[in-house]
C-alpha positions as CSV (number, residue, x, y, z in Angstrom):
1,X,56.3,57.8,-35.4
2,X,55.1,61.4,-35.0
3,X,51.7,60.5,-33.5
4,X,53.7,58.8,-30.7
5,X,56.3,61.5,-30.2
6,X,53.8,64.3,-29.7
7,X,51.9,62.8,-26.8
8,X,55.2,61.7,-25.2
9,X,56.5,65.2,-25.4
10,X,53.4,66.6,-23.9
11,X,53.7,64.1,-21.1
12,X,57.4,64.8,-20.4
13,X,56.6,68.6,-20.2
14,X,53.7,68.1,-17.8
15,X,55.9,65.7,-15.7
16,X,58.6,68.4,-15.6
17,X,56.2,71.0,-14.6
18,X,54.7,69.0,-11.9
19,X,58.1,68.0,-10.6
20,X,59.1,71.7,-10.3
21,X,55.8,72.4,-8.7
22,X,56.1,69.8,-6.0
23,X,59.5,71.2,-5.0
24,X,58.2,74.8,-4.4
25,X,57.4,76.0,-0.9
26,X,53.7,77.3,-0.8
27,X,54.8,79.6,2.2
28,X,57.4,81.3,0.0
29,X,54.9,82.8,-2.5
30,X,56.6,85.8,-4.1
31,X,54.9,89.1,-3.1
32,X,54.6,92.1,-5.5
33,X,55.0,94.2,-2.4
34,X,58.7,93.1,-1.6
35,X,61.0,96.1,-2.1
36,X,58.0,98.4,-2.4
37,X,56.6,101.0,0.1
38,X,54.2,99.5,2.7
39,X,50.8,100.5,1.8
40,X,49.5,103.5,3.9
41,X,46.9,102.8,6.6
42,X,45.7,104.6,9.8
43,X,43.7,102.4,12.1
44,X,42.4,102.6,15.7
45,X,44.5,100.7,18.2
46,X,43.1,97.5,19.7
47,X,43.5,98.4,23.3
48,X,43.0,102.1,22.8
49,X,40.3,102.7,20.1
50,X,40.6,106.5,20.8
51,X,44.2,106.5,19.4
52,X,45.3,105.5,15.9
53,X,48.4,104.0,14.5
54,X,49.9,104.2,11.0
55,X,52.8,102.6,9.3
56,X,54.3,106.1,9.1
57,X,54.6,106.0,12.9
58,X,57.5,103.5,12.4
59,X,59.6,105.4,9.9
60,X,63.2,105.4,10.9
61,X,62.8,102.0,12.5
62,X,63.1,98.3,11.3
63,X,60.0,96.5,12.5
64,X,57.7,93.6,11.9
65,X,53.9,93.6,11.1
66,X,52.2,90.5,12.2
67,X,48.7,89.8,11.1
68,X,46.7,87.8,13.5
69,X,43.3,87.0,14.9
70,X,41.9,85.2,18.0
71,X,39.9,82.8,15.7
72,X,43.2,81.7,14.0
73,X,44.5,78.3,14.9
74,X,47.9,78.8,13.4
75,X,48.2,82.0,15.2
76,X,48.3,80.2,18.5
77,X,51.1,78.0,17.2
78,X,53.4,81.0,16.3
79,X,52.5,83.1,19.3
80,X,55.1,81.7,21.7
81,X,57.8,82.4,19.1
82,X,56.6,86.0,18.8
83,X,56.5,86.5,22.6
84,X,60.1,85.3,22.8
85,X,61.1,87.5,19.9
86,X,59.6,90.3,21.7
87,X,61.4,89.6,24.9
88,X,64.7,89.8,23.0
89,X,64.1,93.4,22.0
90,X,65.5,92.9,18.6
91,X,62.7,94.2,16.6
92,X,59.5,96.0,17.6
93,X,56.4,93.9,16.6
94,X,53.2,95.6,15.6
95,X,50.1,93.5,15.5
96,X,47.3,93.8,12.9
97,X,44.2,92.3,14.5
98,X,42.4,91.1,11.4
99,X,38.7,90.7,11.0
100,X,38.3,90.0,14.6
101,X,35.9,91.2,17.4
102,X,37.8,93.7,19.7
103,X,36.9,91.9,22.8
104,X,37.9,88.5,21.6
105,X,41.3,90.0,20.5
106,X,41.9,91.7,23.8
107,X,40.9,88.4,25.7
108,X,43.2,86.3,23.5
109,X,46.2,88.5,24.2
110,X,45.5,88.6,28.0
111,X,45.4,84.7,27.9
112,X,48.4,84.0,25.8
113,X,50.5,87.1,26.4
114,X,51.0,90.2,24.2
115,X,54.1,90.3,22.1
116,X,53.1,93.5,20.4
117,X,54.2,97.1,20.9
118,X,50.6,97.6,20.0
119,X,48.0,96.1,17.7
120,X,46.0,98.0,15.1
121,X,42.5,96.9,14.7
122,X,41.3,96.0,11.1
123,X,37.7,95.0,11.6
124,X,36.7,95.2,8.1
125,X,40.0,93.7,6.6
126,X,40.8,96.6,4.3
127,X,44.4,97.1,5.4
128,X,44.9,93.3,4.9
129,X,43.6,93.6,1.3
130,X,46.1,96.3,0.8
131,X,48.9,94.1,2.0
132,X,47.9,91.0,0.0
133,X,46.8,89.0,3.1
134,X,44.9,85.9,2.0
135,X,45.2,84.0,5.4
136,X,46.4,84.5,8.7
137,X,49.0,84.6,10.2
138,X,51.1,86.7,7.8
139,X,54.3,88.6,8.8
140,X,56.2,91.4,7.2
141,X,59.5,93.0,7.9
142,X,59.6,96.6,7.0
143,X,62.7,98.7,6.8
144,X,63.4,102.2,8.1
145,X,62.2,103.8,5.0
146,X,59.0,102.1,5.3
147,X,59.8,99.6,2.5
148,X,58.6,95.9,2.8
149,X,61.6,93.6,2.7
150,X,60.1,90.2,3.6
151,X,56.8,88.6,3.8
152,X,56.1,85.3,5.5
153,X,52.8,83.4,4.8
154,X,51.9,81.2,7.6
155,X,53.5,80.4,11.0
156,X,56.7,82.0,12.0
157,X,58.8,79.4,13.5
158,X,62.0,79.5,15.6
159,X,64.1,78.4,12.6
160,X,62.5,81.3,10.4
161,X,63.3,83.8,13.2
162,X,66.9,82.5,13.4
163,X,67.6,81.9,9.8
164,X,65.6,84.8,8.0
165,X,64.2,87.4,10.4
166,X,67.2,88.0,12.7
167,X,69.8,88.3,9.9
168,X,67.6,90.5,7.8
169,X,66.8,92.8,10.7
170,X,70.5,93.1,11.6
171,X,71.3,94.0,7.9
172,X,68.5,96.5,7.7
173,X,69.6,98.1,11.0
174,X,73.2,98.5,9.6
175,X,71.7,100.5,6.6
176,X,71.4,104.2,6.8
């Protein structure tokens, strides 16, 4: 009897784990950076390489950091959503142009519109590594103290803006 129960128990445990795994959203990967200070960086700006941008420049503001590239197919999908969010003026959006050629990034923004207050230029991807980027697009909401409060892996959709980003930004703007 025991030799039948052990394989049955192992099978049931594996089936349970598979069932749980199938119900998880791969875009909602928990990040160890949530509720931690945003990693420091200082990068040249995409449009003005003689100027730099640092995450410290945004202290005192709630803002979004959107990691994008001209070669990213999914970035094109989310781009109209970011353009519309920028037009609303609800939250400043900073772009992080990731492992891209400067001229390609500038051309891409000229073609599709520029939703960013500015874009920092991360040609080597080092800042992306510090932020745990493993694919683009990725988006972060950072609070007034420079703490990462939300991370989205993948496309930002209108539903995500409405249901997650806007309520979080409103809440963070109410905090001191």
